[in-house]
N, C-alpha and C positions, 0 to 999 in steps of 0.2 A: 841611044840613050835620051836624046832630046824628045823623041816621039813619046817615050814612056812618061817623061816629065810633063809634057803637054797634055797627055791623056789623063795623068793623075790630077793635074790642075783643073781639067774639065770636070772630073768626078768630084773634086772638092767644091768647085763652084756650084755644080748641080745639087750637091748635098746641102749646101748652105741655102740655096734658093728654095729647095723643097722644105726645109725646116722653117725658113722664114715665112713662107706662104702658109704653112700649117699652123704656126703658133703666134705670129705677130699680132693678128687682130685680137686674139684673146688676151695677149699681154698688154696691149693698149687699153682694152676695156678694164682689166684688173687695175692697172695704174691709174686710169682716169677715175675709177670709183673712189679713189682716195685723194688724189691731187686736185681733182675737179678742174683741170686745165688740159684741154686736148693736146695742145702743143707740147706741154711738159710731159704728158703721158706718152706721146709718141717718142720723145727723146729718151725717156726712161726705158721704154720697151726696146728701142733700138740698142741702147747700151747693154741691156740684159741679153739680147740676142748676141751681141759681140762677145760678151763675157762667156756665154755658153759655147760659142763657136771656138773661141781661143782655147778654152779648157778642153774641148773635144779634140781640137787639132793637136793639143799637147799630149793626147793619148788617154785622157780621163774618160772613164766609162760611166754612163748614167743609166740607172735602172729605169727611171722615169724622167722625162725631159721637163714637163710642165711644172712639177713641184720645184725643181731647181730654178727654172726661170721665174716663178712666182716668188721664190725666196730672194732672188737677186732684186727683183722689182720692189718687193717689200722694203728691203734695206735702202734702195735708192729713193723710193718714195718717202720713207721716213726722213732721210737726209734733206730732201727737198722741203718737206713740211717743217722741219726744225729750222731750216734757213728762213722760211716764211715767218715762222714764229719769232725769230730774232729780229727780223725786219720790222714786224708790227710793233714789237716792244720798243725798238729804237725810234719808231715814229710816234710813240706814245699812244698806241691804240690798244694797249692791254686793257681788258675789261669790256671791249666792244663786242657786239654780236659776232662780227667776223673773227675776232680773236678767239672767242669761246668755241665757235664752230671748228676752227683750226685745231684747237686743243683737243676737242672731241675726236677729230679725225686721227690725230697723232696717237691718242690712247687706244683707239680702235685698231689701228695698224700695228701698234706695239704688241697687242694681244693676239694678232692674227698669226696663225701658223699654217702656211700653205700645205704642209704635210698632213694636216688634219683631214684633208680630202681622202687620205689613204688609210685612215684609222679603221679599226675593225668595224665600228658601227656603220660608217658610210659604205665600206666595202660590202658588208653583209646586206644592207638595204639595196645597194646597187645590184649585187649578184642575184639576190632573191627576186627583185623586180624584173631584171632582164630575163631571169629564168621563168618568170610567169608569162612572159610574152610568147607569142608563137615563134617558132625557131627561126623563121626567115626574118622577122622583124628584129629579133635580138641580134642576129648575125649582121644584118645591114647596119644597125645602129653601132655595133662594135667596130665594124670596118670604118665607119664614118668618124666616130669620136675617139676611138682608141688607136686605130691604125692610121688615121689622118687621110684616108682616101677621099677623093672628091666623088660627088654623085655620079659623074660620068665614068670614073674608074670602076666604081662599084657596079654600075649598070653593065659595063663591058665584061667584068669578071663573072657576074652572075647570069648574064644573058637576059637581062630585063631592061625595061625602059627607065629613063631618068625620072619620069613622073612616078613610077612604081617605087623607086628608091626614096623619093621625097615623101611619098605617102607613108612608107614604113618608118622613116625617121620621125616624121610628125607624130605618128601613132605612139612610138616609144617615148618621145618627149612629153606627151600629155600624161602618160602614166608615171614617168619619172618625176615630173614636177610635183605631183601629189605625194609620191612616196618620199621624196627628199625635201619637202617643204621647209623643214627645220634647218636645213643646211644650204638653202638656196643662195645666200649671198656669195659664198665662195664656190660651191659646187656648180652653181648656175653658170659661172664664167667658164669653168673647166669644161663642162659638158655642152655648153651653148644652150642652156635651158632658157 
């Protein structure tokens, strides 16, 4: 029985590490785009990863991981910014440029809905754009961005070089940047544009 428990613990740890390496950097970038403090962004991203993992360990199923993480980050970043807002007010800095910029970031984040990434418009543009690429480029990009595979893993699975994988991902990114230009602030973080 102890062997099974140890094996299960290794699988849990491996799953956490895989998800952490797959999503952490994007989560930090998303948080930093609002809190403008790298240390705070790292802390918020780590907390979001913990929330995700706790809920997953409790048996909750997620259709898509990144929108959930971005929702948690959004809420934590809002809390952080509102605390900063109160601090500035207490210090008598209301009306300063720093205070106005903070107010703008709060309003922007309040109107941000991470699930917008998956609304029909964005999905349609993404689907059509990936469909317009040659088949190999579309598949490599999907494996990289949607399945979270590393360039090395993709290269091994498809029997090609890592440089070829990099070429196809770069090719897809160039086309997607143009097609999704109106959605880049949020979609860019999700897709690594």
